[in-house]
C-alpha positions in Angstrom: 121.6 -20.9 47.9 120.5 -17.5 46.4 118.8 -19.1 43.3 119.4 -15.8 41.5 120.4 -16.1 37.9 123.4 -13.9 37.2 125.5 -13.0 34.2 128.9 -14.7 34.3 132.0 -14.7 32.1 133.1 -17.2 29.5 136.1 -18.0 31.7 133.8 -19.0 34.5 131.5 -21.2 32.4 134.4 -22.7 30.4 135.8 -24.3 33.4 132.6 -26.2 34.0 132.0 -27.0 30.4 135.5 -28.5 30.1 135.4 -30.5 33.3 131.7 -31.4 33.7 129.7 -31.1 30.5 132.1 -31.7 27.6 135.3 -33.2 29.0 137.9 -33.9 26.3 135.7 -32.3 23.6 137.0 -32.6 20.1 138.4 -29.2 19.0 138.0 -27.8 22.5 135.3 -25.7 24.2 134.5 -22.4 22.5 132.1 -19.5 23.3 129.8 -20.6 20.5 129.7 -23.1 17.7 128.5 -22.5 14.1 125.4 -24.7 14.0 122.3 -23.0 12.7 118.6 -24.0 12.6 115.3 -22.6 11.3 111.8 -23.8 12.2 110.4 -26.3 11.2 113.6 -27.9 9.9 114.9 -31.2 11.3 118.4 -30.5 10.3 121.3 -28.3 11.4 123.8 -26.6 9.1 127.0 -24.7 9.5 127.1 -20.9 9.4 130.6 -19.5 9.9 129.2 -16.0 10.7 128.2 -17.2 14.1 131.8 -18.0 15.2 132.8 -14.5 14.0 130.1 -13.0 16.2 128.6 -11.4 13.2 125.1 -11.7 14.8 126.3 -10.5 18.2 128.2 -11.7 21.3 127.3 -14.7 23.4 125.9 -14.3 26.9 126.6 -16.6 29.9 124.4 -17.2 32.9 124.9 -19.0 36.2 123.3 -19.8 39.5 125.6 -19.9 42.5 125.3 -21.5 45.9 125.8 -19.6 49.2 129.5 -20.1 48.9 129.7 -18.5 45.5 130.2 -21.8 43.6 128.4 -22.2 40.3 125.8 -25.0 40.5 123.9 -24.3 37.2 125.0 -22.7 34.0 123.7 -21.9 30.5 124.5 -19.6 27.6 122.8 -18.1 24.6 123.7 -16.4 21.3 122.0 -15.3 18.2 122.4 -17.7 15.3 120.3 -16.5 12.4 117.7 -14.1 11.3 114.7 -14.9 9.0 115.2 -17.0 6.0 115.7 -14.8 2.9 112.3 -15.9 1.6 110.4 -15.4 4.9 107.7 -12.8 5.2 108.4 -12.3 8.9 111.4 -10.7 10.6 112.4 -13.6 12.9 115.5 -13.9 15.1 116.8 -17.3 16.2 118.8 -17.6 19.3 120.5 -20.8 20.6 120.6 -22.0 24.2 123.8 -23.9 24.8 125.7 -25.6 27.5 123.0 -26.2 30.2 124.6 -28.0 33.2 123.4 -28.5 36.8 125.6 -29.9 39.5 124.6 -33.5 40.4 124.0 -32.4 44.0 121.6 -29.7 42.9 119.5 -31.5 40.3 115.7 -31.9 40.7 115.5 -28.5 42.5 114.2 -26.6 39.5 117.4 -24.8 38.7 117.6 -25.9 35.1 114.0 -24.7 34.5 114.9 -21.4 36.3 118.0 -20.7 34.2 116.2 -21.7 30.9 113.3 -19.5 31.7 115.7 -16.6 32.5 117.4 -17.3 29.1 114.1 -17.3 27.3 113.1 -13.9 28.9 116.5 -12.5 28.2 116.4 -13.3 24.4 112.8 -12.3 24.1 113.8 -8.8 25.3 116.3 -8.8 22.5 113.4 -9.4 20.1 114.1 -13.2 19.6 111.3 -15.1 17.9 112.7 -18.6 18.6 115.0 -20.1 21.2 116.4 -23.5 20.1 118.9 -26.0 21.5 120.5 -29.4 20.8 120.2 -31.2 24.1 121.3 -34.7 24.9 118.4 -37.0 24.8 119.0 -37.6 28.5 118.5 -33.9 29.3 115.4 -33.2 27.1 113.0 -33.4 30.0 114.6 -30.3 31.6 114.0 -28.4 28.4 110.5 -29.6 28.1 109.7 -28.3 31.7 110.8 -24.9 30.4 108.5 -25.0 27.4 110.7 -26.4 24.7 109.3 -28.9 22.2 111.4 -31.6 20.6 111.3 -31.4 16.8 110.0 -34.6 15.3 112.6 -37.0 13.8 115.4 -34.7 14.8 117.5 -37.2 16.8 121.1 -37.7 15.8 124.3 -39.0 17.2 127.0 -36.3 17.5 129.8 -38.9 17.8 130.9 -37.8 21.3 128.2 -36.8 23.7 124.9 -37.9 22.1 122.4 -39.0 21.2 121.0 -35.5 20.7 117.9 -33.9 19.2 116.7 -30.4 18.3 114.3 -28.7 20.7 112.8 -25.3 20.3 110.5 -22.7 21.9 108.5 -20.1 20.1 108.7 -16.9 22.1 
């Protein structure tokens, strides 16, 4: 396995998301969703500008094995800028859709792709990288420096329980 993180297409990641991560997802699998978050909030809200790519386009990453098959994927996209009353110019980016093949877990691939995502968005002047992991996947995010927001656990009705986790860059 090369272990190199490469940029991939939505079509490539969508196949994995639909079959492995979010099978039979209500309303289907899309490039982004419209959830937004600002530190130190414990709640998410809807921002329709995200789905319209008003903040920019999403990016998709993967790690392939020696046969060229994707064994780990993740994505990121900008969700919001500073709150209107904030004195800082902060950018918030979301990490979404982390998945590692069961045969390749516990090899550090999730940490590698999350660190790559963090570095990628930091170069784009991101202040925060946040995510909504399943509770069962939270430890992978913590190994990459994410912190769970207190009292942020919720049930999404399909793939949860989930929580909010973030990383200040």
